[in-house]
mmCIF file of the N, C-alpha and C atoms, coordinates in Angstrom:
data_MODEL
# 
_entry.id   MODEL 
# 
loop_
_atom_site.group_PDB 
_atom_site.id 
_atom_site.type_symbol 
_atom_site.label_atom_id 
_atom_site.label_alt_id 
_atom_site.label_comp_id 
_atom_site.label_asym_id 
_atom_site.label_entity_id 
_atom_site.label_seq_id 
_atom_site.pdbx_PDB_ins_code 
_atom_site.Cartn_x 
_atom_site.Cartn_y 
_atom_site.Cartn_z 
_atom_site.occupancy 
_atom_site.B_iso_or_equiv 
_atom_site.pdbx_formal_charge 
_atom_site.auth_seq_id 
_atom_site.auth_comp_id 
_atom_site.auth_asym_id 
_atom_site.auth_atom_id 
_atom_site.pdbx_PDB_model_num 
ATOM 1   N N  . MET A 1 1  ? 91.478 -91.936  39.722 1.00 0.00 ? 1  MET A N  1 
ATOM 2   C CA . MET A 1 1  ? 91.620 -92.955  38.698 1.00 0.00 ? 1  MET A CA 1 
ATOM 3   C C  . MET A 1 1  ? 90.815 -92.540  37.472 1.00 0.00 ? 1  MET A C  1 
ATOM 4   N N  . SER A 1 2  ? 91.465 -92.466  36.346 1.00 0.00 ? 2  SER A N  1 
ATOM 5   C CA . SER A 1 2  ? 90.745 -92.070  35.134 1.00 0.00 ? 2  SER A CA 1 
ATOM 6   C C  . SER A 1 2  ? 90.221 -93.307  34.416 1.00 0.00 ? 2  SER A C  1 
ATOM 7   N N  . THR A 1 3  ? 89.100 -93.105  33.736 1.00 0.00 ? 3  THR A N  1 
ATOM 8   C CA . THR A 1 3  ? 88.527 -94.212  32.983 1.00 0.00 ? 3  THR A CA 1 
ATOM 9   C C  . THR A 1 3  ? 88.730 -93.945  31.503 1.00 0.00 ? 3  THR A C  1 
ATOM 10  N N  . VAL A 1 4  ? 89.070 -94.963  30.789 1.00 0.00 ? 4  VAL A N  1 
ATOM 11  C CA . VAL A 1 4  ? 89.285 -94.844  29.355 1.00 0.00 ? 4  VAL A CA 1 
ATOM 12  C C  . VAL A 1 4  ? 88.159 -95.600  28.663 1.00 0.00 ? 4  VAL A C  1 
ATOM 13  N N  . ALA A 1 5  ? 87.450 -94.905  27.808 1.00 0.00 ? 5  ALA A N  1 
ATOM 14  C CA . ALA A 1 5  ? 86.346 -95.540  27.092 1.00 0.00 ? 5  ALA A CA 1 
ATOM 15  C C  . ALA A 1 5  ? 86.907 -96.548  26.095 1.00 0.00 ? 5  ALA A C  1 
ATOM 16  N N  . THR A 1 6  ? 86.233 -97.668  25.988 1.00 0.00 ? 6  THR A N  1 
ATOM 17  C CA . THR A 1 6  ? 86.667 -98.639  24.989 1.00 0.00 ? 6  THR A CA 1 
ATOM 18  C C  . THR A 1 6  ? 86.149 -98.199  23.629 1.00 0.00 ? 6  THR A C  1 
ATOM 19  N N  . LYS A 1 7  ? 86.910 -98.522  22.619 1.00 0.00 ? 7  LYS A N  1 
ATOM 20  C CA . LYS A 1 7  ? 86.536 -98.128  21.262 1.00 0.00 ? 7  LYS A CA 1 
ATOM 21  C C  . LYS A 1 7  ? 85.301 -98.919  20.838 1.00 0.00 ? 7  LYS A C  1 
ATOM 22  N N  . PRO A 1 8  ? 84.291 -98.218  20.336 1.00 0.00 ? 8  PRO A N  1 
ATOM 23  C CA . PRO A 1 8  ? 83.082 -98.912  19.898 1.00 0.00 ? 8  PRO A CA 1 
ATOM 24  C C  . PRO A 1 8  ? 83.332 -99.693  18.612 1.00 0.00 ? 8  PRO A C  1 
ATOM 25  N N  . SER A 1 9  ? 82.442 -100.603 18.311 1.00 0.00 ? 9  SER A N  1 
ATOM 26  C CA . SER A 1 9  ? 82.524 -101.281 17.016 1.00 0.00 ? 9  SER A CA 1 
ATOM 27  C C  . SER A 1 9  ? 82.149 -100.273 15.938 1.00 0.00 ? 9  SER A C  1 
ATOM 28  N N  . ILE A 1 10 ? 82.483 -100.573 14.700 1.00 0.00 ? 10 ILE A N  1 
ATOM 29  C CA . ILE A 1 10 ? 82.118 -99.677  13.600 1.00 0.00 ? 10 ILE A CA 1 
ATOM 30  C C  . ILE A 1 10 ? 80.607 -99.544  13.505 1.00 0.00 ? 10 ILE A C  1 
ATOM 31  N N  . GLU A 1 11 ? 79.875 -100.612 13.815 1.00 0.00 ? 11 GLU A N  1 
ATOM 32  C CA . GLU A 1 11 ? 78.409 -100.551 13.780 1.00 0.00 ? 11 GLU A CA 1 
ATOM 33  C C  . GLU A 1 11 ? 77.879 -99.588  14.839 1.00 0.00 ? 11 GLU A C  1 
ATOM 34  N N  . GLN A 1 12 ? 78.447 -99.657  16.053 1.00 0.00 ? 12 GLN A N  1 
ATOM 35  C CA . GLN A 1 12 ? 78.038 -98.736  17.121 1.00 0.00 ? 12 GLN A CA 1 
ATOM 36  C C  . GLN A 1 12 ? 78.383 -97.298  16.738 1.00 0.00 ? 12 GLN A C  1 
ATOM 37  N N  . PHE A 1 13 ? 79.545 -97.124  16.135 1.00 0.00 ? 13 PHE A N  1 
ATOM 38  C CA . PHE A 1 13 ? 79.978 -95.796  15.717 1.00 0.00 ? 13 PHE A CA 1 
ATOM 39  C C  . PHE A 1 13 ? 79.008 -95.233  14.679 1.00 0.00 ? 13 PHE A C  1 
ATOM 40  N N  . ILE A 1 14 ? 78.595 -96.056  13.726 1.00 0.00 ? 14 ILE A N  1 
ATOM 41  C CA . ILE A 1 14 ? 77.661 -95.609  12.691 1.00 0.00 ? 14 ILE A CA 1 
ATOM 42  C C  . ILE A 1 14 ? 76.326 -95.202  13.313 1.00 0.00 ? 14 ILE A C  1 
ATOM 43  N N  . GLU A 1 15 ? 75.851 -95.964  14.292 1.00 0.00 ? 15 GLU A N  1 
ATOM 44  C CA . GLU A 1 15 ? 74.601 -95.597  14.978 1.00 0.00 ? 15 GLU A CA 1 
ATOM 45  C C  . GLU A 1 15 ? 74.735 -94.221  15.625 1.00 0.00 ? 15 GLU A C  1 
ATOM 46  N N  . GLN A 1 16 ? 75.856 -93.994  16.310 1.00 0.00 ? 16 GLN A N  1 
ATOM 47  C CA . GLN A 1 16 ? 76.091 -92.693  16.944 1.00 0.00 ? 16 GLN A CA 1 
ATOM 48  C C  . GLN A 1 16 ? 76.199 -91.591  15.900 1.00 0.00 ? 16 GLN A C  1 
ATOM 49  N N  . PHE A 1 17 ? 76.854 -91.889  14.787 1.00 0.00 ? 17 PHE A N  1 
ATOM 50  C CA . PHE A 1 17 ? 76.992 -90.921  13.696 1.00 0.00 ? 17 PHE A CA 1 
ATOM 51  C C  . PHE A 1 17 ? 75.622 -90.502  13.178 1.00 0.00 ? 17 PHE A C  1 
ATOM 52  N N  . LEU A 1 18 ? 74.752 -91.477  12.942 1.00 0.00 ? 18 LEU A N  1 
ATOM 53  C CA . LEU A 1 18 ? 73.415 -91.172  12.416 1.00 0.00 ? 18 LEU A CA 1 
ATOM 54  C C  . LEU A 1 18 ? 72.625 -90.325  13.399 1.00 0.00 ? 18 LEU A C  1 
ATOM 55  N N  . THR A 1 19 ? 72.782 -90.602  14.685 1.00 0.00 ? 19 THR A N  1 
ATOM 56  C CA . THR A 1 19 ? 72.101 -89.795  15.706 1.00 0.00 ? 19 THR A CA 1 
ATOM 57  C C  . THR A 1 19 ? 72.667 -88.381  15.737 1.00 0.00 ? 19 THR A C  1 
ATOM 58  N N  . ALA A 1 20 ? 73.986 -88.275  15.670 1.00 0.00 ? 20 ALA A N  1 
ATOM 59  C CA . ALA A 1 20 ? 74.640 -86.966  15.752 1.00 0.00 ? 20 ALA A CA 1 
ATOM 60  C C  . ALA A 1 20 ? 74.302 -86.078  14.567 1.00 0.00 ? 20 ALA A C  1 
ATOM 61  N N  . VAL A 1 21 ? 74.240 -86.668  13.376 1.00 0.00 ? 21 VAL A N  1 
ATOM 62  C CA . VAL A 1 21 ? 73.976 -85.879  12.175 1.00 0.00 ? 21 VAL A CA 1 
ATOM 63  C C  . VAL A 1 21 ? 72.486 -85.586  12.030 1.00 0.00 ? 21 VAL A C  1 
ATOM 64  N N  . ASP A 1 22 ? 71.639 -86.490  12.514 1.00 0.00 ? 22 ASP A N  1 
ATOM 65  C CA . ASP A 1 22 ? 70.182 -86.285  12.532 1.00 0.00 ? 22 ASP A CA 1 
ATOM 66  C C  . ASP A 1 22 ? 69.624 -85.982  11.141 1.00 0.00 ? 22 ASP A C  1 
ATOM 67  N N  . PHE A 1 23 ? 69.809 -86.931  10.223 1.00 0.00 ? 23 PHE A N  1 
ATOM 68  C CA . PHE A 1 23 ? 69.293 -86.774  8.866  1.00 0.00 ? 23 PHE A CA 1 
ATOM 69  C C  . PHE A 1 23 ? 67.774 -86.655  8.874  1.00 0.00 ? 23 PHE A C  1 
ATOM 70  N N  . GLN A 1 24 ? 67.229 -85.807  8.017  1.00 0.00 ? 24 GLN A N  1 
ATOM 71  C CA . GLN A 1 24 ? 65.779 -85.624  7.942  1.00 0.00 ? 24 GLN A CA 1 
ATOM 72  C C  . GLN A 1 24 ? 65.099 -86.876  7.393  1.00 0.00 ? 24 GLN A C  1 
ATOM 73  N N  . GLU A 1 25 ? 65.753 -87.528  6.438  1.00 0.00 ? 25 GLU A N  1 
ATOM 74  C CA . GLU A 1 25 ? 65.223 -88.773  5.887  1.00 0.00 ? 25 GLU A CA 1 
ATOM 75  C C  . GLU A 1 25 ? 66.237 -89.867  6.151  1.00 0.00 ? 25 GLU A C  1 
ATOM 76  N N  . ALA A 1 26 ? 65.746 -91.056  6.455  1.00 0.00 ? 26 ALA A N  1 
ATOM 77  C CA . ALA A 1 26 ? 66.638 -92.170  6.768  1.00 0.00 ? 26 ALA A CA 1 
ATOM 78  C C  . ALA A 1 26 ? 67.589 -92.440  5.599  1.00 0.00 ? 26 ALA A C  1 
ATOM 79  N N  . VAL A 1 27 ? 68.842 -92.691  5.927  1.00 0.00 ? 27 VAL A N  1 
ATOM 80  C CA . VAL A 1 27 ? 69.837 -93.012  4.909  1.00 0.00 ? 27 VAL A CA 1 
ATOM 81  C C  . VAL A 1 27 ? 70.514 -94.323  5.291  1.00 0.00 ? 27 VAL A C  1 
ATOM 82  N N  . GLU A 1 28 ? 70.859 -95.084  4.276  1.00 0.00 ? 28 GLU A N  1 
ATOM 83  C CA . GLU A 1 28 ? 71.608 -96.326  4.479  1.00 0.00 ? 28 GLU A CA 1 
ATOM 84  C C  . GLU A 1 28 ? 73.089 -95.982  4.400  1.00 0.00 ? 28 GLU A C  1 
ATOM 85  N N  . VAL A 1 29 ? 73.824 -96.305  5.436  1.00 0.00 ? 29 VAL A N  1 
ATOM 86  C CA . VAL A 1 29 ? 75.249 -96.042  5.417  1.00 0.00 ? 29 VAL A CA 1 
ATOM 87  C C  . VAL A 1 29 ? 76.023 -97.271  5.872  1.00 0.00 ? 29 VAL A C  1 
ATOM 88  N N  . SER A 1 30 ? 77.262 -97.340  5.426  1.00 0.00 ? 30 SER A N  1 
ATOM 89  C CA . SER A 1 30 ? 78.171 -98.391  5.863  1.00 0.00 ? 30 SER A CA 1 
ATOM 90  C C  . SER A 1 30 ? 79.531 -97.738  6.076  1.00 0.00 ? 30 SER A C  1 
ATOM 91  N N  . ALA A 1 31 ? 80.497 -98.529  6.470  1.00 0.00 ? 31 ALA A N  1 
ATOM 92  C CA . ALA A 1 31 ? 81.839 -97.994  6.688  1.00 0.00 ? 31 ALA A CA 1 
ATOM 93  C C  . ALA A 1 31 ? 82.410 -97.379  5.410  1.00 0.00 ? 31 ALA A C  1 
ATOM 94  N N  . ASP A 1 32 ? 81.985 -97.904  4.250  1.00 0.00 ? 32 ASP A N  1 
ATOM 95  C CA . ASP A 1 32 ? 82.512 -97.431  2.968  1.00 0.00 ? 32 ASP A CA 1 
ATOM 96  C C  . ASP A 1 32 ? 81.746 -96.248  2.381  1.00 0.00 ? 32 ASP A C  1 
ATOM 97  N N  . THR A 1 33 ? 80.690 -95.796  3.056  1.00 0.00 ? 33 THR A N  1 
ATOM 98  C CA . THR A 1 33 ? 79.908 -94.676  2.549  1.00 0.00 ? 33 THR A CA 1 
ATOM 99  C C  . THR A 1 33 ? 80.756 -93.410  2.514  1.00 0.00 ? 33 THR A C  1 
ATOM 100 N N  . GLU A 1 34 ? 80.753 -92.752  1.363  1.00 0.00 ? 34 GLU A N  1 
ATOM 101 C CA . GLU A 1 34 ? 81.481 -91.495  1.234  1.00 0.00 ? 34 GLU A CA 1 
ATOM 102 C C  . GLU A 1 34 ? 80.662 -90.371  1.853  1.00 0.00 ? 34 GLU A C  1 
ATOM 103 N N  . LEU A 1 35 ? 81.290 -89.600  2.700  1.00 0.00 ? 35 LEU A N  1 
ATOM 104 C CA . LEU A 1 35 ? 80.590 -88.528  3.404  1.00 0.00 ? 35 LEU A CA 1 
ATOM 105 C C  . LEU A 1 35 ? 79.925 -87.559  2.439  1.00 0.00 ? 35 LEU A C  1 
ATOM 106 N N  . LEU A 1 36 ? 80.627 -87.194  1.374  1.00 0.00 ? 36 LEU A N  1 
ATOM 107 C CA . LEU A 1 36 ? 80.080 -86.214  0.429  1.00 0.00 ? 36 LEU A CA 1 
ATOM 108 C C  . LEU A 1 36 ? 78.889 -86.752  -0.359 1.00 0.00 ? 36 LEU A C  1 
ATOM 109 N N  . SER A 1 37 ? 78.665 -88.065  -0.308 1.00 0.00 ? 37 SER A N  1 
ATOM 110 C CA . SER A 1 37 ? 77.509 -88.641  -1.001 1.00 0.00 ? 37 SER A CA 1 
ATOM 111 C C  . SER A 1 37 ? 76.239 -88.548  -0.159 1.00 0.00 ? 37 SER A C  1 
ATOM 112 N N  . LEU A 1 38 ? 76.380 -88.189  1.104  1.00 0.00 ? 38 LEU A N  1 
ATOM 113 C CA . LEU A 1 38 ? 75.218 -88.084  1.998  1.00 0.00 ? 38 LEU A CA 1 
ATOM 114 C C  . LEU A 1 38 ? 74.456 -86.799  1.693  1.00 0.00 ? 38 LEU A C  1 
ATOM 115 N N  . PRO A 1 39 ? 73.133 -86.882  1.577  1.00 0.00 ? 39 PRO A N  1 
ATOM 116 C CA . PRO A 1 39 ? 72.332 -85.734  1.133  1.00 0.00 ? 39 PRO A CA 1 
ATOM 117 C C  . PRO A 1 39 ? 72.417 -84.513  2.045  1.00 0.00 ? 39 PRO A C  1 
ATOM 118 N N  . GLU A 1 40 ? 72.640 -84.701  3.315  1.00 0.00 ? 40 GLU A N  1 
ATOM 119 C CA . GLU A 1 40 ? 72.654 -83.559  4.237  1.00 0.00 ? 40 GLU A CA 1 
ATOM 120 C C  . GLU A 1 40 ? 74.023 -83.347  4.870  1.00 0.00 ? 40 GLU A C  1 
ATOM 121 N N  . TRP A 1 41 ? 75.076 -83.803  4.204  1.00 0.00 ? 41 TRP A N  1 
ATOM 122 C CA . TRP A 1 41 ? 76.418 -83.615  4.750  1.00 0.00 ? 41 TRP A CA 1 
ATOM 123 C C  . TRP A 1 41 ? 76.853 -82.181  4.515  1.00 0.00 ? 41 TRP A C  1 
ATOM 124 N N  . ASP A 1 42 ? 76.879 -81.403  5.588  1.00 0.00 ? 42 ASP A N  1 
ATOM 125 C CA . ASP A 1 42 ? 77.233 -79.989  5.503  1.00 0.00 ? 42 ASP A CA 1 
ATOM 126 C C  . ASP A 1 42 ? 77.946 -79.584  6.789  1.00 0.00 ? 42 ASP A C  1 
ATOM 127 N N  . SER A 1 43 ? 78.138 -78.287  6.962  1.00 0.00 ? 43 SER A N  1 
ATOM 128 C CA . SER A 1 43 ? 78.878 -77.810  8.129  1.00 0.00 ? 43 SER A CA 1 
ATOM 129 C C  . SER A 1 43 ? 78.147 -78.131  9.438  1.00 0.00 ? 43 SER A C  1 
ATOM 130 N N  . LEU A 1 44 ? 76.833 -78.119  9.413  1.00 0.00 ? 44 LEU A N  1 
ATOM 131 C CA . LEU A 1 44 ? 76.071 -78.452  10.625 1.00 0.00 ? 44 LEU A CA 1 
ATOM 132 C C  . LEU A 1 44 ? 76.244 -79.933  10.973 1.00 0.00 ? 44 LEU A C  1 
ATOM 133 N N  . ALA A 1 45 ? 76.247 -80.784  9.959  1.00 0.00 ? 45 ALA A N  1 
ATOM 134 C CA . ALA A 1 45 ? 76.476 -82.214  10.183 1.00 0.00 ? 45 ALA A CA 1 
ATOM 135 C C  . ALA A 1 45 ? 77.884 -82.429  10.751 1.00 0.00 ? 45 ALA A C  1 
ATOM 136 N N  . SER A 1 46 ? 78.870 -81.717  10.206 1.00 0.00 ? 46 SER A N  1 
ATOM 137 C CA . SER A 1 46 ? 80.239 -81.814  10.714 1.00 0.00 ? 46 SER A CA 1 
ATOM 138 C C  . SER A 1 46 ? 80.319 -81.393  12.169 1.00 0.00 ? 46 SER A C  1 
ATOM 139 N N  . LEU A 1 47 ? 79.618 -80.340  12.506 1.00 0.00 ? 47 LEU A N  1 
ATOM 140 C CA . LEU A 1 47 ? 79.598 -79.871  13.889 1.00 0.00 ? 47 LEU A CA 1 
ATOM 141 C C  . LEU A 1 47 ? 79.005 -80.943  14.806 1.00 0.00 ? 47 LEU A C  1 
ATOM 142 N N  . GLY A 1 48 ? 77.952 -81.605  14.338 1.00 0.00 ? 48 GLY A N  1 
ATOM 143 C CA . GLY A 1 48 ? 77.351 -82.692  15.119 1.00 0.00 ? 48 GLY A CA 1 
ATOM 144 C C  . GLY A 1 48 ? 78.346 -83.809  15.376 1.00 0.00 ? 48 GLY A C  1 
ATOM 145 N N  . VAL A 1 49 ? 79.174 -84.104  14.383 1.00 0.00 ? 49 VAL A N  1 
ATOM 146 C CA . VAL A 1 49 ? 80.189 -85.152  14.527 1.00 0.00 ? 49 VAL A CA 1 
ATOM 147 C C  . VAL A 1 49 ? 81.272 -84.712  15.519 1.00 0.00 ? 49 VAL A C  1 
ATOM 148 N N  . ILE A 1 50 ? 81.679 -83.457  15.447 1.00 0.00 ? 50 ILE A N  1 
ATOM 149 C CA . ILE A 1 50 ? 82.674 -82.929  16.390 1.00 0.00 ? 50 ILE A CA 1 
ATOM 150 C C  . ILE A 1 50 ? 82.147 -83.040  17.819 1.00 0.00 ? 50 ILE A C  1 
ATOM 151 N N  . VAL A 1 51 ? 80.883 -82.666  18.022 1.00 0.00 ? 51 VAL A N  1 
ATOM 152 C CA . VAL A 1 51 ? 80.268 -82.757  19.354 1.00 0.00 ? 51 VAL A CA 1 
ATOM 153 C C  . VAL A 1 51 ? 80.171 -84.215  19.793 1.00 0.00 ? 51 VAL A C  1 
ATOM 154 N N  . MET A 1 52 ? 79.801 -85.111  18.881 1.00 0.00 ? 52 MET A N  1 
ATOM 155 C CA . MET A 1 52 ? 79.710 -86.538  19.198 1.00 0.00 ? 52 MET A CA 1 
ATOM 156 C C  . MET A 1 52 ? 81.059 -87.062  19.688 1.00 0.00 ? 52 MET A C  1 
ATOM 157 N N  . PHE A 1 53 ? 82.144 -86.736  18.967 1.00 0.00 ? 53 PHE A N  1 
ATOM 158 C CA . PHE A 1 53 ? 83.472 -87.199  19.374 1.00 0.00 ? 53 PHE A CA 1 
ATOM 159 C C  . PHE A 1 53 ? 83.795 -86.699  20.778 1.00 0.00 ? 53 PHE A C  1 
ATOM 160 N N  . ASP A 1 54 ? 83.449 -85.447  21.069 1.00 0.00 ? 54 ASP A N  1 
ATOM 161 C CA . ASP A 1 54 ? 83.755 -84.861  22.369 1.00 0.00 ? 54 ASP A CA 1 
ATOM 162 C C  . ASP A 1 54 ? 82.915 -85.484  23.482 1.00 0.00 ? 54 ASP A C  1 
ATOM 163 N N  . THR A 1 55 ? 81.604 -85.522  23.302 1.00 0.00 ? 55 THR A N  1 
ATOM 164 C CA . THR A 1 55 ? 80.724 -85.968  24.379 1.00 0.00 ? 55 THR A CA 1 
ATOM 165 C C  . THR A 1 55 ? 80.678 -87.483  24.536 1.00 0.00 ? 55 THR A C  1 
ATOM 166 N N  . ASP A 1 56 ? 80.672 -88.221  23.424 1.00 0.00 ? 56 ASP A N  1 
ATOM 167 C CA . ASP A 1 56 ? 80.543 -89.675  23.509 1.00 0.00 ? 56 ASP A CA 1 
ATOM 168 C C  . ASP A 1 56 ? 81.874 -90.395  23.701 1.00 0.00 ? 56 ASP A C  1 
ATOM 169 N N  . TYR A 1 57 ? 82.944 -89.808  23.173 1.00 0.00 ? 57 TYR A N  1 
ATOM 170 C CA . TYR A 1 57 ? 84.232 -90.509  23.190 1.00 0.00 ? 57 TYR A CA 1 
ATOM 171 C C  . TYR A 1 57 ? 85.351 -89.746  23.882 1.00 0.00 ? 57 TYR A C  1 
ATOM 172 N N  . GLY A 1 58 ? 85.064 -88.510  24.326 1.00 0.00 ? 58 GLY A N  1 
ATOM 173 C CA . GLY A 1 58 ? 86.081 -87.729  25.023 1.00 0.00 ? 58 GLY A CA 1 
ATOM 174 C C  . GLY A 1 58 ? 87.283 -87.392  24.156 1.00 0.00 ? 58 GLY A C  1 
ATOM 175 N N  . LYS A 1 59 ? 87.047 -87.269  22.855 1.00 0.00 ? 59 LYS A N  1 
ATOM 176 C CA . LYS A 1 59 ? 88.139 -86.998  21.909 1.00 0.00 ? 59 LYS A CA 1 
ATOM 177 C C  . LYS A 1 59 ? 87.840 -85.697  21.173 1.00 0.00 ? 59 LYS A C  1 
ATOM 178 N N  . THR A 1 60 ? 88.839 -84.842  21.074 1.00 0.00 ? 60 THR A N  1 
ATOM 179 C CA . THR A 1 60 ? 88.680 -83.568  20.385 1.00 0.00 ? 60 THR A CA 1 
ATOM 180 C C  . THR A 1 60 ? 89.178 -83.702  18.952 1.00 0.00 ? 60 THR A C  1 
ATOM 181 N N  . ILE A 1 61 ? 88.283 -83.376  18.011 1.00 0.00 ? 61 ILE A N  1 
ATOM 182 C CA . ILE A 1 61 ? 88.669 -83.324  16.600 1.00 0.00 ? 61 ILE A CA 1 
ATOM 183 C C  . ILE A 1 61 ? 88.247 -81.971  16.050 1.00 0.00 ? 61 ILE A C  1 
ATOM 184 N N  . SER A 1 62 ? 88.806 -81.624  14.904 1.00 0.00 ? 62 SER A N  1 
ATOM 185 C CA . SER A 1 62 ? 88.501 -80.324  14.294 1.00 0.00 ? 62 SER A CA 1 
ATOM 186 C C  . SER A 1 62 ? 87.821 -80.511  12.943 1.00 0.00 ? 62 SER A C  1 
ATOM 187 N N  . GLY A 1 63 ? 87.342 -79.420  12.412 1.00 0.00 ? 63 GLY A N  1 
ATOM 188 C CA . GLY A 1 63 ? 86.779 -79.435  11.072 1.00 0.00 ? 63 GLY A CA 1 
ATOM 189 C C  . GLY A 1 63 ? 87.817 -79.877  10.049 1.00 0.00 ? 63 GLY A C  1 
ATOM 190 N N  . GLU A 1 64 ? 89.076 -79.504  10.288 1.00 0.00 ? 64 GLU A N  1 
ATOM 191 C CA . GLU A 1 64 ? 90.156 -79.914  9.387  1.00 0.00 ? 64 GLU A CA 1 
ATOM 192 C C  . GLU A 1 64 ? 90.329 -81.429  9.408  1.00 0.00 ? 64 GLU A C  1 
ATOM 193 N N  . ASP A 1 65 ? 90.194 -82.036  10.594 1.00 0.00 ? 65 ASP A N  1 
ATOM 194 C CA . ASP A 1 65 ? 90.272 -83.501  10.692 1.00 0.00 ? 65 ASP A CA 1 
ATOM 195 C C  . ASP A 1 65 ? 89.170 -84.141  9.847  1.00 0.00 ? 65 ASP A C  1 
ATOM 196 N N  . ILE A 1 66 ? 87.976 -83.584  9.944  1.00 0.00 ? 66 ILE A N  1 
ATOM 197 C CA . ILE A 1 66 ? 86.842 -84.134  9.202  1.00 0.00 ? 66 ILE A CA 1 
ATOM 198 C C  . ILE A 1 66 ? 87.032 -83.955  7.704  1.00 0.00 ? 66 ILE A C  1 
ATOM 199 N N  . LYS A 1 67 ? 87.565 -82.815  7.291  1.00 0.00 ? 67 LYS A N  1 
ATOM 200 C CA . LYS A 1 67 ? 87.784 -82.563  5.852  1.00 0.00 ? 67 LYS A CA 1 
ATOM 201 C C  . LYS A 1 67 ? 88.713 -83.589  5.219  1.00 0.00 ? 67 LYS A C  1 
ATOM 202 N N  . LYS A 1 68 ? 89.604 -84.164  6.014  1.00 0.00 ? 68 LYS A N  1 
ATOM 203 C CA . LYS A 1 68 ? 90.545 -85.161  5.505  1.00 0.00 ? 68 LYS A CA 1 
ATOM 204 C C  . LYS A 1 68 ? 89.891 -86.534  5.346  1.00 0.00 ? 68 LYS A C  1 
ATOM 205 N N  . CYS A 1 69 ? 88.707 -86.703  5.899  1.00 0.00 ? 69 CYS A N  1 
ATOM 206 C CA . CYS A 1 69 ? 88.012 -87.993  5.854  1.00 0.00 ? 69 CYS A CA 1 
ATOM 207 C C  . CYS A 1 69 ? 87.148 -88.085  4.598  1.00 0.00 ? 69 CYS A C  1 
ATOM 208 N N  . VAL A 1 70 ? 87.223 -89.215  3.931  1.00 0.00 ? 70 VAL A N  1 
ATOM 209 C CA . VAL A 1 70 ? 86.413 -89.445  2.738  1.00 0.00 ? 70 VAL A CA 1 
ATOM 210 C C  . VAL A 1 70 ? 85.206 -90.318  3.081  1.00 0.00 ? 70 VAL A C  1 
ATOM 211 N N  . THR A 1 71 ? 85.445 -91.358  3.893  1.00 0.00 ? 71 THR A N  1 
ATOM 212 C CA . THR A 1 71 ? 84.378 -92.310  4.229  1.00 0.00 ? 71 THR A CA 1 
ATOM 213 C C  . THR A 1 71 ? 84.111 -92.317  5.732  1.00 0.00 ? 71 THR A C  1 
ATOM 214 N N  . LEU A 1 72 ? 83.034 -93.011  6.097  1.00 0.00 ? 72 LEU A N  1 
ATOM 215 C CA . LEU A 1 72 ? 82.749 -93.185  7.535  1.00 0.00 ? 72 LEU A CA 1 
ATOM 216 C C  . LEU A 1 72 ? 83.870 -93.937  8.225  1.00 0.00 ? 72 LEU A C  1 
ATOM 217 N N  . ALA A 1 73 ? 84.492 -94.880  7.530  1.00 0.00 ? 73 ALA A N  1 
ATOM 218 C CA . ALA A 1 73 ? 85.603 -95.629  8.111  1.00 0.00 ? 73 ALA A CA 1 
ATOM 219 C C  . ALA A 1 73 ? 86.759 -94.680  8.458  1.00 0.00 ? 73 ALA A C  1 
ATOM 220 N N  . ASP A 1 74 ? 86.974 -93.665  7.625  1.00 0.00 ? 74 ASP A N  1 
ATOM 221 C CA . ASP A 1 74 ? 88.019 -92.670  7.912  1.00 0.00 ? 74 ASP A CA 1 
ATOM 222 C C  . ASP A 1 74 ? 87.704 -91.908  9.201  1.00 0.00 ? 74 ASP A C  1 
ATOM 223 N N  . LEU A 1 75 ? 86.441 -91.553  9.371  1.00 0.00 ? 75 LEU A N  1 
ATOM 224 C CA . LEU A 1 75 ? 86.028 -90.888  10.609 1.00 0.00 ? 75 LEU A CA 1 
ATOM 225 C C  . LEU A 1 75 ? 86.271 -91.794  11.799 1.00 0.00 ? 75 LEU A C  1 
ATOM 226 N N  . TYR A 1 76 ? 85.892 -93.057  11.653 1.00 0.00 ? 76 TYR A N  1 
ATOM 227 C CA . TYR A 1 76 ? 86.047 -94.048  12.726 1.00 0.00 ? 76 TYR A CA 1 
ATOM 228 C C  . TYR A 1 76 ? 87.508 -94.162  13.145 1.00 0.00 ? 76 TYR A C  1 
ATOM 229 N N  . LYS A 1 77 ? 88.418 -94.080  12.175 1.00 0.00 ? 77 LYS A N  1 
ATOM 230 C CA . LYS A 1 77 ? 89.854 -94.198  12.471 1.00 0.00 ? 77 LYS A CA 1 
ATOM 231 C C  . LYS A 1 77 ? 90.334 -93.050  13.349 1.00 0.00 ? 77 LYS A C  1 
ATOM 232 N N  . LEU A 1 78 ? 89.614 -91.921  13.351 1.00 0.00 ? 78 LEU A N  1 
ATOM 233 C CA . LEU A 1 78 ? 90.014 -90.786  14.188 1.00 0.00 ? 78 LEU A CA 1 
ATOM 234 C C  . LEU A 1 78 ? 89.891 -91.113  15.683 1.00 0.00 ? 78 LEU A C  1 
ATOM 235 N N  . LEU A 1 79 ? 89.135 -92.158  16.006 1.00 0.00 ? 79 LEU A N  1 
ATOM 236 C CA . LEU A 1 79 ? 89.007 -92.559  17.407 1.00 0.00 ? 79 LEU A CA 1 
ATOM 237 C C  . LEU A 1 79 ? 90.322 -93.108  17.951 1.00 0.00 ? 79 LEU A C  1 
ATOM 238 N N  . GLY A 1 80 ? 91.201 -93.519  17.023 1.00 0.00 ? 80 GLY A N  1 
ATOM 239 C CA . GLY A 1 80 ? 92.510 -94.041  17.438 1.00 0.00 ? 80 GLY A CA 1 
ATOM 240 C C  . GLY A 1 80 ? 92.511 -95.514  17.734 1.00 0.00 ? 80 GLY A C  1 
# 
């Protein structure tokens, strides 16, 4: 019997995102925050998000998927 994870709330997703990206200085983010506006948004941060999707949600995404996202809400929509 397989288990399907329930989709987290956007608030839970943001908490996981902040942990995965591991910003050096605390940043305020919301669903409308543009990824490119984040001070440490780079390839390493993207990799952290890819790993988060895989380990926390069992979903495989690519760097190309992330490049298409403008805001955190766009990333959240990748959960399906």
